ROSE-4610 file (N, C-alpha, C; in Angstrom, 1 decimal, always signed):
// ROSE-4610
residu = [M/M/M/K/K/K/L/L/L/L/L/L/T/T/T/T/T/T/D/D/D/K/K/K/K/K/K/N/N/N/N/N/N/V/V/V/L/L/L/D/D/D/S/S/S/M/M/M/M/M/M/R/R/R/L/L/L/L/L/L/D/D/D/E/E/E/N/N/N/R/R/R/E/E/E/G/G/G/I/I/I/I/I/I/K/K/K/A/A/A/N/N/N/K/K/K/K/K/K/D/D/D/L/L/L/E/E/E/L/L/L/F/F/F/Q/Q/Q/K/K/K/E/E/E/D/D/D]
num = [1/1/1/2/2/2/3/3/3/4/4/4/5/5/5/6/6/6/7/7/7/8/8/8/9/9/9/10/10/10/11/11/11/12/12/12/13/13/13/14/14/14/15/15/15/16/16/16/17/17/17/18/18/18/19/19/19/20/20/20/21/21/21/22/22/22/23/23/23/24/24/24/25/25/25/26/26/26/27/27/27/28/28/28/29/29/29/30/30/30/31/31/31/32/32/32/33/33/33/34/34/34/35/35/35/36/36/36/37/37/37/38/38/38/39/39/39/40/40/40/41/41/41/42/42/42]
x = [+5.0/+4.2/+4.3/+5.4/+5.5/+4.4/+3.5/+2.4/+1.4/+1.3/+0.2/+0.8/+0.0/+0.5/+0.5/+1.1/+1.2/-0.4/-1.1/-2.5/-3.4/-3.1/-3.8/-3.5/-2.1/-1.5/-2.1/-2.2/-2.7/-4.2/-5.1/-6.4/-6.6/-5.9/-5.9/-5.7/-4.4/-4.2/-5.3/-5.7/-6.8/-8.0/-8.4/-9.5/-9.3/-8.0/-7.7/-7.8/-7.3/-7.3/-8.8/-9.6/-11.0/-11.7/-11.5/-12.2/-11.6/-10.3/-9.7/-10.4/-10.5/-11.1/-12.6/-13.3/-14.7/-15.0/-13.9/-14.1/-13.2/-12.8/-11.9/-12.3/-13.6/-14.1/-14.1/-14.5/-14.6/-13.3/-12.3/-11.0/-10.3/-10.4/-9.8/-10.5/-11.7/-12.6/-12.0/-11.9/-11.4/-10.1/-9.1/-7.6/-7.7/-8.4/-8.6/-9.0/-10.0/-10.3/-9.3/-8.5/-7.5/-6.3/-5.9/-5.0/-5.6/-6.7/-7.3/-7.0/-7.4/-7.3/-5.9/-5.2/-3.6/-3.1/-3.4/-2.8/-3.4/-4.5/-5.1/-4.4/-3.9/-3.2/-1.8/-1.4/+0.0/+0.0]
y = [-16.4/-17.3/-18.7/-19.1/-20.7/-21.2/-20.5/-20.9/-21.5/-21.0/-21.5/-22.3/-23.5/-24.4/-23.7/-24.2/-23.7/-23.6/-24.7/-24.7/-23.5/-23.2/-22.1/-20.8/-20.6/-19.4/-19.1/-20.3/-20.3/-19.9/-20.4/-20.1/-18.7/-18.2/-16.8/-15.9/-16.2/-15.3/-15.5/-16.7/-16.8/-15.9/-15.9/-15.2/-13.7/-13.3/-11.8/-11.5/-12.4/-12.2/-12.1/-12.9/-12.9/-11.6/-11.2/-9.9/-8.8/-8.7/-7.7/-7.6/-8.8/-8.9/-8.3/-8.8/-8.6/-6.9/-6.4/-4.9/-4.1/-4.6/-3.9/-2.5/-2.4/-1.1/+0.0/-0.5/+0.5/+1.0/+0.0/+0.2/+1.3/+1.1/+1.9/+3.2/+3.3/+4.5/+5.4/+4.8/+5.5/+5.9/+5.2/+5.5/+6.8/+6.6/+7.9/+9.2/+9.0/+10.2/+10.7/+9.7/+10.1/+10.8/+10.5/+10.8/+12.4/+12.5/+13.9/+14.7/+14.4/+15.3/+15.6/+14.8/+14.9/+15.9/+15.8/+16.8/+18.1/+18.2/+19.7/+20.4/+19.6/+20.1/+20.8/+20.4/+21.0/+22.5]
z = [-2.9/-3.9/-3.7/-3.0/-2.8/-2.2/-1.6/-0.6/-1.5/-2.8/-3.7/-4.9/-5.2/-6.2/-7.5/-8.5/-9.7/-10.4/-10.2/-10.6/-10.2/-8.8/-8.2/-8.8/-8.9/-9.6/-10.9/-11.7/-13.1/-13.1/-12.0/-12.2/-11.8/-10.9/-10.4/-11.8/-12.5/-13.6/-14.7/-14.9/-15.9/-15.5/-14.3/-13.7/-14.0/-13.6/-13.8/-15.5/-16.2/-17.7/-18.3/-17.7/-18.1/-17.7/-16.5/-15.9/-16.8/-17.0/-17.8/-19.2/-19.8/-21.1/-21.0/-20.1/-20.0/-19.6/-19.2/-18.9/-19.7/-20.8/-21.5/-22.1/-22.5/-23.1/-21.9/-20.7/-19.6/-19.3/-19.3/-18.8/-19.6/-21.0/-22.1/-21.9/-21.9/-21.7/-20.6/-19.4/-18.1/-18.4/-19.0/-19.4/-20.1/-21.2/-22.1/-21.3/-20.6/-19.7/-18.8/-18.1/-17.4/-18.1/-19.4/-20.2/-20.7/-20.8/-21.4/-20.2/-18.9/-17.9/-17.5/-17.7/-17.4/-18.4/-19.6/-20.6/-20.4/-19.9/-19.7/-18.5/-17.5/-16.4/-16.8/-18.0/-18.3/-18.7]
């Protein structure tokens, strides 16, 4: 990680945070589906 400046790292983290926030509903929906499938396998 020393190859990147702090500003670059912060920009990457900001981008990741924005993408996660923009896709929040889809991610939560997919997680719920995964949990339901996992519980059915028990």
